[in-house]
C-alpha positions in Angstrom: 0.0 0.0 0.0 1.3 3.5 -0.9 0.9 6.5 1.3 -1.1 9.3 -0.5 1.6 12.0 -0.6 0.4 15.6 -1.0 2.5 18.5 -2.0 2.4 20.4 1.4 3.9 23.8 2.2 2.9 25.6 5.4 3.6 29.3 5.5 1.1 30.1 8.3 0.8 29.1 11.9 -2.3 26.9 11.4 -5.7 26.8 13.1 -6.5 27.4 16.8 -5.6 24.4 19.0 -8.5 22.9 20.7 -8.2 22.0 24.4 -8.9 18.2 23.9 -5.9 17.9 21.6 -3.4 19.3 24.1 -2.3 15.8 25.3 -1.6 14.6 21.8 0.3 17.8 21.0 2.3 17.5 24.2 3.4 13.9 23.2 4.5 15.1 19.8 6.2 18.1 21.3 8.4 15.8 23.4 9.5 13.9 20.4 10.2 17.2 18.5 12.1 18.5 21.5 14.3 15.3 21.5 15.1 15.9 17.8 15.9 19.5 18.4 18.2 18.6 21.3 20.2 16.7 18.8 20.2 19.5 16.3 21.2 22.0 18.8 23.9 19.8 20.2 25.4 19.4 16.7 25.1 23.2 16.0 27.1 24.0 19.2 29.5 21.1 18.6 30.3 22.7 15.2 31.3 26.0 17.0 33.4 24.5 19.9 36.6 24.9 18.1 36.0 28.6 17.8 35.0 29.2 21.4 38.3 30.3 22.7 38.4 33.1 20.2 34.7 33.9 20.0 32.5 32.8 22.9 29.4 33.9 21.0 28.0 31.1 18.7 27.7 32.1 15.0 24.1 33.5 14.5 23.9 31.7 11.2 24.5 28.3 12.8 22.0 29.0 15.5 19.5 30.1 12.9 20.0 26.8 11.0 19.5 24.7 14.2 16.6 26.5 15.7 14.7 27.7 12.7 11.0 28.2 13.9 9.6 27.0 10.6 11.6 23.8 10.8 10.4 23.2 14.4 6.7 23.8 13.3 7.0 21.5 10.3 8.3 18.7 12.5 5.6 19.3 15.1 2.9 19.3 12.5 4.3 16.2 10.9 4.0 14.3 14.2 0.5 15.6 14.7 -0.5 14.6 11.2 0.8 11.1 11.9 -1.1 10.8 15.1 -4.3 12.0 13.5 -4.1 9.3 10.8 -2.6 11.1 7.9 0.9 9.4 7.3 1.1 11.0 3.9 1.3 14.5 5.1 3.5 13.5 8.0 6.0 11.9 5.6 6.1 14.9 3.3 6.6 17.3 6.1 9.3 15.2 7.8 11.2 14.6 4.6 11.1 18.3 3.7 12.5 19.1 7.1 15.2 16.5 6.7 16.2 18.0 3.4 16.2 21.5 4.7 18.2 20.7 7.8 20.3 17.8 6.5 19.6 16.0 9.8 20.0 12.2 9.7 17.5 11.7 12.5 14.8 13.4 10.4 15.6 11.3 7.4 15.3 8.2 9.5 12.0 9.5 10.9 10.6 10.0 7.4 11.6 6.5 6.4 10.1 5.0 9.6 6.8 6.8 9.0 6.7 5.3 5.4 7.6 1.8 6.7 5.0 2.1 9.5 2.4 2.8 6.7 3.8 -0.2 4.8 4.9 1.9 1.9 8.3 0.5 0.9 8.6 2.8 -2.2 8.3 6.0 -0.2 10.6 4.6 2.5 13.1 3.9 -0.3 12.9 7.5 -1.5 13.5 8.9 1.9 16.4 6.7 2.5 17.9 7.3 -1.0 17.7 11.1 -0.2 19.4 10.4 3.2 22.1 8.4 1.5 22.6 11.1 -1.1 23.0 13.8 1.7 25.2 11.5 3.8 27.0 9.1 1.5 29.3 7.7 4.3 26.5 7.3 6.8 26.5 3.7 8.0 23.0 3.9 9.3 21.7 5.2 6.0 23.6 2.5 4.1 22.1 -0.2 6.4 18.6 1.2 6.0 18.9 1.3 2.2 20.3 -2.3 2.1 17.5 -3.7 4.2 14.7 -1.9 2.2 16.1 -3.0 -1.2 16.2 -6.6 0.0 12.7 -6.3 1.3 11.5 -4.9 -2.1 13.4 -7.7 -3.9 15.7 -5.4 -5.6 18.6 -7.7 -4.8 20.7 -6.8 -7.8 21.1 -3.2 -6.4 22.6 -4.3 -3.1 26.2 -5.5 -3.7 27.9 -2.1 -3.3 25.9 -1.4 -0.1 26.9 -4.7 1.4 30.5 -4.0 0.6 30.2 -0.6 2.3 28.6 -2.1 5.3 31.5 -4.6 5.7 34.1 -2.0 5.0 32.8 0.3 7.8 32.5 -2.6 10.3 35.2 -2.9 12.9 37.6 -5.8 12.7 35.9 -7.5 15.6 32.4 -7.1 14.1 33.1 -8.2 10.5 32.8 -12.0 11.2 29.6 -11.6 13.1 28.2 -9.5 10.4 29.2 -12.0 7.7 27.3 -14.8 9.5 24.2 -12.5 9.6 24.2 -12.0 5.8 22.1 -15.1 4.9 19.4 -14.0 7.4 19.4 -10.5 5.8 18.7 -12.1 2.3 16.3 -14.7 3.7 13.2 -13.0 2.3 14.6 -12.7 -1.2 12.3 -14.5 -3.6 15.1 -15.4 -6.1 17.4 -17.4 -3.9 19.8 -18.2 -6.8 20.2 -14.5 -7.6 20.6 -13.6 -3.9 23.4 -16.2 -3.7 25.2 -14.7 -6.7 24.9 -11.2 -5.5 26.2 -12.0 -2.1 29.1 -13.9 -3.5 29.9 -10.9 -5.7 29.7 -8.6 -2.7 32.1 -10.8 -0.7 34.7 -11.1 -3.4 37.2 -9.0 -1.3 36.6 -10.3 2.2 36.7 -14.0 0.9 40.4 -13.4 0.3 41.3 -11.9 3.6 42.5 -14.6 6.0 40.8 -12.9 8.9 37.4 -13.0 7.4 37.6 -15.7 4.7 36.2 -18.6 6.9 33.1 -16.6 7.9 32.7 -15.4 4.3 32.7 -19.0 2.9 30.1 -20.0 5.5 27.9 -17.1 4.5 28.3 -18.1 0.8 27.6 -21.7 1.6 24.4 -20.9 3.4 23.3 -18.7 0.5 24.0 -21.6 -1.9 22.1 -24.0 0.3 19.1 -21.7 0.4 19.3 -21.8 -3.4 19.4 -25.6 -3.3 22.9 -25.6 -4.8 23.9 -28.5 -2.5 27.3 -29.2 -4.3 28.2 -25.5 -4.1 27.2 -25.3 -0.4 29.3 -28.4 0.4 32.3 -26.9 -1.4 32.0 -23.7 0.5 31.8 -25.6 3.8 34.8 -27.6 2.9 36.7 -24.3 2.1 35.7 -22.8 5.4 36.8 -25.7 7.4 40.2 -25.9 5.5 40.9 -22.3 6.5 39.6 -22.8 10.1 39.4 -26.4 11.2 37.6 -25.4 14.4 35.2 -23.1 12.8 31.7 -23.3 14.4 30.1 -21.8 11.3 31.5 -24.5 9.1 30.3 -27.2 11.5 26.8 -25.7 11.5 26.7 -25.5 7.7 27.7 -29.1 7.6 24.9 -30.0 9.9 22.4 -28.1 7.7 23.7 -30.1 4.7 23.3 -33.3 6.6 19.7 -32.4 7.4 19.2 -31.8 3.7 20.4 -35.4 2.8 23.9 -34.4 1.8 25.8 -37.3 3.4 29.2 -36.1 2.1 29.0 -33.4 4.8 29.6 -36.2 7.3 33.3 -36.0 6.8 33.2 -32.3 7.8 31.3 -33.1 11.0 33.8 -36.0 11.9 36.7 -33.7 11.3 35.3 -31.1 13.7 34.4 -33.7 16.3 38.0 -35.1 16.2 39.2 -31.8 17.7 37.8 -30.2 20.8 34.1 -29.7 19.9 31.9 -27.4 21.9 29.2 -29.2 23.9 26.6 -27.0 22.3 27.5 -28.0 18.8 27.8 -31.7 19.9 24.2 -31.2 21.1 23.1 -29.8 17.8 24.7 -32.7 16.0 22.8 -35.1 18.3 19.6 -33.3 17.4 20.3 -33.7 13.7 21.1 -37.4 14.2 17.7 -37.9 15.9 15.9 -36.2 13.1 17.7 -38.6 10.7 16.7 -41.5 12.9 20.4 -42.3 13.6 19.5 -43.0 17.2 22.5 -45.1 18.2 24.9 -42.3 17.1 22.7 -39.7 18.7 22.9 -41.5 22.0 26.7 -41.7 21.8 26.9 -37.9 21.2 24.5 -37.1 24.1 26.4 -39.4 26.5 29.6 -37.6 25.5 28.0 -34.2 26.3 26.7 -35.4 29.6 30.3 -36.4 30.5 31.8 -33.1 29.2 29.1 -30.8 30.5 27.0 -32.7 33.1 25.2 -29.6 34.2 23.7 -28.8 30.8 19.9 -29.3 31.3 19.0 -29.7 27.6 21.3 -32.7 27.1 19.3 -34.7 29.7 16.1 -33.8 28.0 17.2 -34.9 24.6 18.7 -38.1 26.1 15.3 -38.8 27.8 13.5 -38.4 24.5 15.9 -41.0 22.9 15.6 -43.4 25.8 11.8 -43.1 25.7 11.8 -43.9 22.0 13.9 -47.1 22.8 11.4 -48.0 25.6 14.1 -47.6 28.2 11.5 -46.3 30.7 13.6 -46.4 33.9 16.5 -44.7 32.2 14.1 -42.1 30.8 12.8 -41.3 34.3 16.3 -40.8 35.6 17.3 -38.5 32.8 14.0 -36.5 33.3 14.6 -36.2 37.0 18.1 -34.9 36.4 16.8 -32.5 33.8 14.3 -31.0 36.2 16.8 -30.7 39.0 19.2 -28.7 36.7 16.3 -26.7 35.2 15.2 -25.6 38.7 18.7 -24.3 39.4 19.3 -22.7 35.9 19.4 -19.0 35.3 16.5 -18.9 32.7 13.5 -16.8 32.2 10.0 -18.1 33.3 8.9 -18.9 29.8 11.9 -21.1 29.1 11.5 -22.9 32.5 7.8 -23.5 31.7 8.6 -24.9 28.3 11.1 -27.3 29.7 8.8 -28.5 32.5 6.0 -29.0 29.9 8.2 -31.2 27.7 9.2 -33.2 30.8 5.7 -33.7 32.0 4.6 -34.8 28.5 7.3 -37.5 28.6 6.3 -38.6 32.0 2.8 -39.0 30.7 4.1 -41.1 27.8 6.1 -43.4 30.3 2.9 -43.8 32.3 0.9 -44.6 29.1 3.5 -47.3 28.0 3.1 -48.9 31.5 -0.7 -48.8 31.0 -1.0 -46.6 34.0 -3.5 -44.2 32.4 -4.4 -42.5 35.7 -0.8 -41.5 36.2 -0.6 -40.3 32.6 -3.6 -38.1 33.1 -2.1 -36.8 36.4 1.0 -35.6 34.6 -1.0 -33.9 31.9 -3.0 -32.0 34.5 0.2 -30.4 35.7 0.4 -28.5 32.4 -1.8 -25.4 32.5 -0.4 -22.9 30.1 -2.6 -22.3 27.1 0.1 -22.4 24.4 0.8 -26.1 25.2 -2.8 -27.2 25.3 -2.6 -28.7 21.7 0.3 -31.0 22.8 -1.5 -31.9 26.0 -4.8 -32.8 24.2 -2.8 -34.8 21.6 -1.2 -36.8 24.3 -4.5 -37.2 26.1 -6.0 -38.6 22.8 -3.2 -41.1 22.7 -4.0 -42.3 26.2 -7.7 -42.7 25.2 -6.8 -44.6 22.1 -4.6 -47.0 23.9 -7.5 -47.8 26.3 -9.6 -48.7 23.2 -11.5 -45.4 23.2 -10.4 -44.5 19.6 -13.5 -42.6 18.6 -13.4 -40.5 21.8 -9.7 -39.8 21.1 -10.5 -38.7 17.5 -13.3 -36.5 18.7 -11.0 -34.9 21.2 -8.5 -33.9 18.4 -11.3 -32.7 16.1 -12.8 -30.4 18.8 -9.5 -28.7 19.6 -9.8 -24.9 19.5 -8.8 -23.0 16.5 -10.7 -22.2 13.2 -7.8 -21.0 11.1 -6.5 -23.1 8.1 -3.3 -23.7 10.0 -5.2 -24.9 13.1 -7.3 -27.2 10.9 -4.2 -28.6 9.3 -2.5 -29.3 12.7 -5.7 -31.1 14.0 -5.9 -33.3 10.9 -2.1 -34.2 11.1 -2.5 -35.1 14.7 -5.3 -37.4 13.9 -3.3 -39.1 11.1 -0.4 -39.6 13.4 -2.7 -41.2 16.1 -4.3 -43.5 13.5 -0.9 -44.6 12.3 0.3 -45.3 15.8 -2.8 -47.5 16.2 -2.0 -49.1 12.8 -5.4 -48.0 11.4 -4.0 -47.3 8.0 -7.3 -47.1 6.0 -8.7 -44.5 8.4 -5.3 -42.6 8.3 -5.4 -42.6 4.6 -8.9 -41.1 4.6 -7.9 -38.3 6.9 -4.7 -37.7 5.0 -6.8 -37.4 1.8 -8.7 -34.5 3.5 -5.4 -32.8 4.2 -4.3 -33.1 0.6 -7.7 -31.8 -0.6 -7.1 -28.7 1.5 -3.5 -28.3 0.5 -3.3 -29.8 -3.0 0.0 -28.0 -3.8 1.9 -29.4 -0.7 4.1 -32.1 -2.2 5.1 -33.5 1.2 1.5 -34.1 2.1 0.9 -35.9 -1.3 4.0 -38.0 -0.6 2.7 -39.0 2.8 -0.7 -39.8 1.3 1.0 -42.2 -1.2 2.8 -44.0 1.5 -0.4 -44.4 3.5 -2.1 -45.7 0.4 0.2 -48.6 0.2 -0.2 -49.3 3.9 -4.0 -49.1 3.4 -3.8 -51.8 0.6 -4.0 -49.4 -2.3 -0.7 -50.0 -4.2 -2.1 -48.7 -7.5 -3.2 -45.4 -5.8 0.3 -45.1 -4.4 1.9 -45.7 -7.7 -0.3 -43.2 -9.4 0.3 -40.5 -6.7 4.1 -41.0 -6.9 4.3 -40.9 -10.7 2.3 -37.7 -10.7 4.6 -36.3 -8.0 7.7 -37.2 -10.0 6.3 -35.6 -13.2 5.5 -32.4 -11.1 8.7 -32.3 -9.1 11.5 -34.1 -11.0 13.9 -33.4 -8.2 11.7 -34.9 -5.5 14.0 -37.9 -5.0 12.1 -39.5 -2.1 9.3 -40.3 -4.6 11.7 -42.2 -6.9 13.0 -44.1 -3.9 9.5 -44.9 -2.5 8.1 -46.1 -5.8 11.2 -48.1 -6.6 11.2 -49.8 -3.2 7.4 -50.6 -3.4 7.9 -52.3 -6.9 10.8 -54.3 -5.5 9.0 -55.3 -2.3 6.1 -56.5 -4.4 8.4 -58.3 -6.8 7.2 -56.5 -9.9 8.8 -54.3 -12.6 12.2 -55.0 -11.0 14.3 -53.4 -13.6 12.3 -50.2 -13.5 12.5 -50.3 -9.7 16.3 -50.4 -10.0 16.3 -47.4 -12.4 14.1 -45.4 -10.1 16.2 -46.0 -7.0 19.4 -45.3 -8.9 17.9 -42.0 -10.0 17.1 -41.2 -6.3 20.8 -42.0 -5.4 21.9 -39.4 -8.1 20.1 -36.8 -6.0 21.4 -38.1 -2.6 24.6 -40.0 -3.1 25.4 -42.4 -0.3 22.1 -42.0 1.4 21.8 -45.2 3.5 18.0 -45.6 3.1 18.2 -45.3 -0.6 21.2 -47.7 -0.7 19.0 -50.0 1.4 16.3 -49.9 -1.3 18.8 -50.6 -4.0 20.2 -53.6 -2.1 16.7 -54.9 -1.7 16.0 -54.7 -5.4 19.2 -56.5 -6.1 18.2 -59.2 -3.7 14.8 -59.5 -5.5 16.7 -59.8 -8.8 18.7 -62.7 -7.4 22.0 -60.8 -7.2 22.8 -61.8 -3.7 26.5 -60.7 -3.6 25.7 -57.2 -4.7 22.7 -57.0 -2.4 24.9 -58.1 0.5 27.5 -55.5 -0.3 25.0 -52.6 -0.5 23.0 -53.6 2.6 26.2 -54.0 4.6 27.3 -50.5 3.6 23.8 -49.0 4.4 23.8 -50.7 7.8 27.3 -49.6 8.7 26.5 -46.0 7.8 23.1 -46.0 9.6 22.2 -48.9 12.0 18.4 -49.1 11.5 15.8 -51.8 12.3 14.4 -51.8 8.7 17.9 -52.1 7.1 18.7 -54.8 9.6 15.6 -56.7 8.5 16.7 -56.7 4.9 20.4 -57.5 5.7 19.3 -60.3 7.9 17.1 -61.8 5.2 19.9 -61.8 2.7 22.2 -63.5 5.2 19.5 -66.0 6.0 19.0 -66.9 2.4 22.7 -67.5 1.7 23.1 -69.7 4.8 24.8 -67.3 7.2 22.0 -67.8 9.7 24.0 -67.2 12.9 25.0 -63.8 11.6 21.4 -63.1 10.4 20.1 -63.7 13.9 22.7 -61.4 15.4 21.8 -58.6 13.0 18.0 -59.1 13.7 18.6 -58.9 17.4 20.5 -55.6 17.0 17.6 -54.3 14.9 15.1 -55.2 17.5 17.1 -53.4 20.2 17.2 -50.4 17.9 13.5 -50.4 17.4 11.4 -53.3 18.7 8.2 -52.0 17.1 9.5 -51.8 13.5 6.9 -53.4 11.3 9.3 -54.5 8.5 11.5 -56.4 11.1 8.4 -57.9 12.8 6.9 -59.1 9.4 10.2 -60.5 8.2 10.7 -62.6 11.3 7.1 -63.8 11.1 7.3 -64.6 7.4 10.5 -66.6 7.9 9.2 -68.3 11.0 12.1 -67.0 13.1 11.9 -66.4 16.9 14.6 -64.4 18.5 
């Protein structure tokens, strides 16, 4: 929206002031007085060097600082703004800024435009400010931020260079690490990455700033989905500074995006003297990637290095709960709450931590079938913002007591009528139905989600997987082929379709082509490698299947990969080793359906 700007010029003193407006005027006058204090200070500062020879300030300087018309225009501008006329306020303030040359007035004019959501007028004010004060760092920063917000990215390189040039040596690296955040709103991520790389061409050759500059470039490339370029930047940053926190964080982002080559960077960082906080971050990534055994190893290392770090115990508890180590989970939660009670954190942080702990205690009670205890823990959570999580857990408790319809009704009746709230409620219901292995019902609810969000490829992908579990393989195949046609880079769809064909023993050569295509997008991914090993097994190529599955399991010990590897070993007569692998898989995840069905189909009891 643009501010309606009028050509305003006031050569009179305006109407009589009514008594009921005195408070508004007083407020505006305080602001104007603050501005004039700055103006006056600068006027006197400009005359200080002459004071010893001439104690009387130059009348011309005083006239410039204390011009009555200028004061009146500023006051009237503030009054116009408060009375709902931002256009007049902007015009008056910008005119006052141009007449006085004062930076504070230029900034005020820009802020008025921004407050009215008029980026174009804010840009005009800041451009005038920059023209009047070309070396002003604040004007430069304002102009840079506004151009990025207006998606005029190609105009920003010189401004970014100036910002870096004017930053102190101590501040440059911190500023570089903030650059990706500055450009995060750019719609053309590829252009933004190119512009930033161009702007950083000098600092990237300076040994003092090069590591941070390469991290910034890497994060920009990652935002543009240039994974190879981002990895190269992370490698360069780590070569220049092996202990760089920024390079480690970039490597973790790459890992989360399926770039397994970044693991070498992580391992190199961990071989030194890693910070406990970054080790924690790595453990979080491992948990998201379902590399639970490695995550536990990292968390145990952090508890030894920094035993008084509360968050470590909470993450460890979550992992132990997932592994059904209920007694260990309780001990970790108890330690977490003890440390949280002593920690110097604000009330909101303390409450969030307690809520997460209470939810886990409720899950422990549910797993022990002590539903009264579960409800008791949930009742301890009384803050409104966590009610969704509480009710979702309460629904799980009901479902495990056989009250599935009551549980679903509880989720559907959660407060919130916005599209986002509706989506969250449906997703919670799908998750509950999946936990209860009610796949047909989960498929139906997921179909509602997709109908409401037809352009969301992730939701369509999840619907395809549920279609297969619901006994609709043709629907799954149709959805995945449509997704591949729509998003040729959505490699999860290639892998899922290829694995499904292989698992059903049909179209095996096509299944191999699909999975190999997925591996081109995510080289070395253990789950996709597992799929390729499985299709090779189905094709009767046992040696190649064994090689691939052993590689996948070594990279990521996982119950499903263990199921496949164990079956290959069983089929070639290495039954003792197969049993060992299956037992490991059951320890990793005793509820894994693939492992359970494999053992049942082969008549194996562990």
